[in-house]
KOLMARTOR-739237 format. One line per 4 residues: for each residue x, y, z of C-alpha. Coordinates in steps of 0.1 Angstrom, whole numbers, m for minus. Each point is the difference from the previous one (the first is absolute). Last residue first. Example, Ala and Ser with C-alpha at 12.3 -4.5 7.8 and 13.67 -1.06 7.14 Angstrom:
# KOLMARTOR-739237
137 m11 71  m14 m34 7
//
This chain:
# KOLMARTOR-739237
125 m242 m177  21 m8 m26  15 19 m22  m2 m9 m41
m13 33 m11  31 21 19  m17 36 2  24 26 m9
m32 26 m10  m7 1 42  35 3 6  3 26 m19
m31 21 10  9 m3 33  37 15 m4  m18 26 m28
m22 15 32  36 1 20  12 19 m30  m17 28 4
m6 0 35  36 7 5  6 19 m32  m31 23 8
14 7 37  m12 m16 27  4 19 35  m22 32 4
m17 m13 m38  m21 m24 16  m4 m28 m27  m31 m11 m19
9 m28 m24  m28 m10 m31  m3 m41 m14  m12 1 m35
m4 m33 m15  5 m21 m33  m6 m32 m8  13 m7 m39
m12 4 m39  32 m1 m26  13 23 m23  36 m8 m7
34 12 0  27 m15 m20  6 m38 m12  20 m2 37
m27 15 20  m10 35 9  m41 3 12  m22 31 m2
m27 m7 14  m41 m11 m4  m18 4 25  m10 m27 31
m21 16 26  14 m8 40  m16 32 20  21 22 15
23 m11 33  m1 33 28  31 7 16  9 14 38
24 24 10  15 24 34  m16 m27 25  m17 22 36
m24 2 m22  m14 m17 m26  6 18 m32  m26 14 m26
m5 m26 m31  0 13 m36  m13 m24 m10  4 m23 m37
m18 m27 m22  m31 0 19  m27 m25 m10  m7 m5 43
22 m26 12  32 16 m18  0 30 31  22 m23 10
14 10 30  32 4 15  13 16 33  34 1 18
12 1 34  m36 m16 14  9 m5 42  m45 m3 6
m26 m10 m21  4 m38 15  4 13 39  m32 13 m1
m17 m32 m7  m18 m12 m29  m31 m15 3  m24 20 m26
m3 m30 m21  6 23 m33  34 3 19  0 m32 16
3 m6 m42  23 19 m7  27 m7 29  m7 m38 m8
6 m1 m31  36 29 m4  18 m25 35  m10 m28 m31
14 16 m28  29 11 19  13 m28 21  m11 m24 m42
28 31 m13  23 m7 21  m1 20 37  31 18 18
m1 30 m23  m33 8 14  7 m3 37  m39 18 6
m23 m5 m23  m29 38 10  m32 m4 m7  m15 36 m17
m31 10 0  m25 18 m23  m38 12 4  m26 m22 m24
m26 m9 27  19 m40 m12  35 10 1  28 10 m25
35 m6 10  32 11 m3  26 m21 4  33 17 31
25 m18 m12  29 m5 39  34 1 m9  20 m1 29
33 22 15  m22 37 m10  22 27 m6  m14 27 15
17 40 m8  1 28 18  m12 36 m4  m39 m6 12
4 m36 5  2 m20 m40  m10 m33 m3  19 m24 m22
0 m28 m22  2 15 m30  40 9 10  2 m36 m4
4 m3 m41  10 m33 m7  m14 m18 27  m35 19 m8
7 m14 m35  m6 m33 20  m22 2 15  m24 27 m25
2 m34 m22  m10 m27 30  m25 25 3  m10 2 m34
m7 m40 m3  m21 1 28  m21 28 m16  m4 m20 m30
m18 m28 16  2 m42 9  m31 m9 13  6 m15 28
m6 m44 10  31 m7 m1  1 m36 m26  m30 8 m26
2 35 7  42 2 m5  m14 m26 m32  m27 24 m9
27 31 m6  29 m11 m15  1 2 m35  m25 32 2
31 16 28  21 m2 m25  m14 10 m29  m13 31 18
39 1 15  15 m2 m36  m25 25 m17  4 24 26
19 24 m20  3 32 19  m11 37 m2  16 20 23
m12 35 20  10 25 25  m16 19 20  9 29 25
m17 12 33  15 26 24  m10 m13 30  m20 10 30
m30 19 m17  m5 m27 m23  3 m29 28  m23 22 28
m31 4 m25  8 m39 m10  m6 m5 35  m31 23 10
m11 m21 m28  5 m33 12  m11 8 38  m34 13 m12
m2 m34 m32  7 m24 37  m31 21 26  m26 1 m22
3 36 m26  m44 10 4  m20 1 m37  m16 33 m5
m25 m10 m29  m10 28 m30  m29 0 m10  m10 43 1
36 10 m4  23 3 30  25 34 3  34 m11 10
17 20 24  31 m20 2  8 m21 33  40 9 13
23 m25 6  27 6 28  36 m16 m14  17 3 32
42 11 1  21 m25 7  7 m9 35  44 16 9
14 m30 14  m20 m31 m21  m15 m26 17  m4 m25 m31
m33 m18 m2  m5 m24 m23  m29 2 m26  m21 m29 m15
m32 15 9  m4 38 4  24 29 23  m29 26 13
0 35 m26  m13 29 26  m35 3 5  6 39 16
m25 2 32  m29 28 0  15 27 11  2 16 40
21 33 m2  33 m3 m5  36 1 17  m15 m9 31
m10 m33 m6  19 m18 m36  9 m24 17  m28 m4 21
m14 m5 m28  13 m19 m19  10 m23 28  m42 m4 3
m6 m6 m38  26 m29 m4  m10 m21 25  m33 6 m20
m32 27 4  m36 m22 m12  m11 25 m32  m22 m37 m7
30 m18 m3  35 23 3  8 33 m4  m14 12 29
m3 43 5  11 9 29  m29 28 23  m17 m30 19
39 m8 17  3 41 14  m36 m9 11  8 m30 18
38 15 18  35 m6 m17  17 m1 27  31 m20 m15
m6 m37 21  m36 9 m4  1 1 m41  18 m31 2
m16 m17 14  m31 11 m14  19 m13 m37  1 m35 14
m29 m4 13  m12 6 m29  m27 26 1  m36 1 m23
m22 30 m9  m36 m7 m1  m17 m14 27  4 32 20
42 m3 m3  8 m36 5  31 m12 19  m8 27 29
28 23 13  4 22 33  8 m27 19  m17 m4 36
m28 m18 m11  25 m32 m4  m19 m27 m24  4 4 m36
40 22 1  10 m20 28  m5 m39 m10  16 15 m41
26 12 18  8 m32 30  m5 m18 m30  30 10 m18
20 13 32  m4 m42 14  16 m10 m34  20 21 m3
12 m17 36  m8 m35 m6  m7 m29 15  m24 12 23
m29 8 m31  m21 m30 11  1 4 37  m12 36 m13
m28 m7 m15  m21 m32 20  m22 24 13  m13 5 m28
m4 m28 m20  m13 m18 32  m34 1 m14  14 m22 m29
3 m32 25  32 m24 m11  m11 m34 0  13 m1 m37
29 20 m2  m7 41 1  16 20 m25  12 41 7
7 20 m26  19 24 m21  31 3 30  26 20 m15
31 m12 m19  0 19 m23  m12 28 7  m40 5 m11
m15 31 m20  m39 0 12  m25 m4 m33  m18 m31 8
m1 2 41  24 m9 24  0 m26 29  m23 m21 m15
m10 m23 29  m8 m38 4  1 m18 m30  m5 m31 6
21 m28 m2  26 m13 m25  41 7 0  22 16 m27
m21 24 m14  m1 14 m35  7 34 m7  m13 6 m34
17 26 m21  6 32 m21  34 14 m12  29 21 2
m15 37 17  m21 m32 21  m30 m15 9  m15 m20 23
m28 m25 m12  m15 m17 40  m5 m36 11  14 m24 m29
m5 m34 14  33 m17 1  m12 m18 38  m36 1 m2
m22 29 14  m32 5 12  m21 27 8  m7 21 36
19 33 m16  m12 m6 m38  24 m8 m28  16 13 m30
7 28 12  9 26 m25  32 29 m18  13 2 33
35 20 0  36 m12 4  35 14 13  38 2 m2
2 m18 m31  34 9 m14  16 m36 10  m35 m23 m15
m24 m8 12  m3 m2 41  m28 m20 10  m33 22 23
m1 m19 31  m24 m31 9  m3 0 32  m9 m38 12
m26 m8 26  m4 m30 32  m13 m23 21
//
C-alpha cells in the first residue's frame, strides 16, 4: 500500500505561487495517470495540473481560491488498494519529505482544526480567508476583528496576499481602509527586480450613472490583468509612434506562389506572421538597442532575440506567446513555431513558460482588417510593432521609361517605442529597416 503526494508544479522562473481555481475531482473518486486533477491560475496564464500517477484522490490539502506556493503539496493520491478512510492519518507521512511542504500543510491544517487559534477559514460562512492570508495575519499580529475591516480586491472581495501585505505596510500610518487595487504583471511580462520599485498605478472606479436597460458585465480575470497592464505601461513609458508605408507586392506574390506547395509538403499554413518576424529579427540585429529593457536608470541590453506575437483568444482576450531565440530559426522553423503557439493559444494549452521572456513584440492588426494601429508597449520591453492590413493601392513607380502608376500591395507598419531610451532617429530608422526587408523580398526564394 502506497500513497503519492501531488505538489504545485514549477511554472516559470518568476512564478512562486498559484491560485487553485477549481478541483476537477472529489475526494474518493478515481483518477487516471496524466488526467487533470485541478485548474490553477497565475498572473501569467491559467492551466490544468495533471497527476503523474493514477489511483484515488484521498485528500485535498487546499480549497478553491487558496494561494499555494510552488513545491507545496496540494493533494494526496492513494494507489489501488489503499483505503480512503486512512487519508487523514496518512497526511503527515505523505509530506514528511519536504520542509516547505510540511510548513504549507501545517498552516492549512492548523487554521482549520486548532481550537486555540483566533482565526477561522470562513467568517460566518461569508468571508473567506486563505491559509496564506491567515498565516501572514498571525505572523504580523493582525487579529480577526482587524482582518475583517480590510476590503479585499480578489474574487468576491476576498483578501489577497497583496491586500494583507499592503495593509501591514501601511498599518499605523493611516486608519484601516479598503485596500488599493494595484497593477499586477500581465501575461507575457518577464519580471525584472529593481532596486527602486516603480510607483504603483491605482485603478479608480468612476461614478457612472446607470440608465434603464444597461447591462453590467464583470471583467474576467484575464481582462482585469490586461487592463491593469495597459494602464501601467502607458503610465510608465512615454509612447511615441512612427509610421511607414511599405510596398510588399513581391512578398505577397511569393507567398501566393509558395503557400500551396508548402502546405502539401510541410503540413503547415504559410501565413504572413513568420515573414514579418523574420524581417523584425534582421532589423533587430541591425539595431540591437531596440532589444533592451529599462531597470530604473540602467539599460539591459538583451542577448537573445525573443519575439512575442500577440494572439487573440476565443474569449476575446489577448495573450502574447513568445518565440524564443527567433534569430536562430530559419523561415521554416519560425513558421512551425508561430503555428504551434497560435494553435495552443486558441485551445488554452499554453504553459507559463510559453509567454515569458519576450524582448520585442509584434501585433498583426491587419488580421482584423485594420490598416494601422498605435500599439501599447509590452512592459518591460521598450518597443512594439503593429502590421496593418495589406491592400491594393495605386502607387507611383520609377522606371527607366519614367514614372508610372501601378496597382501595388501596400501596408502600414506602426512602431511604438519608449521615448525615455529610444529616440525618434532609432525608432524611425528601425521601422524603415523592417519595411526595407519586406519590400526587397526575393521572389525566387526557396523554403
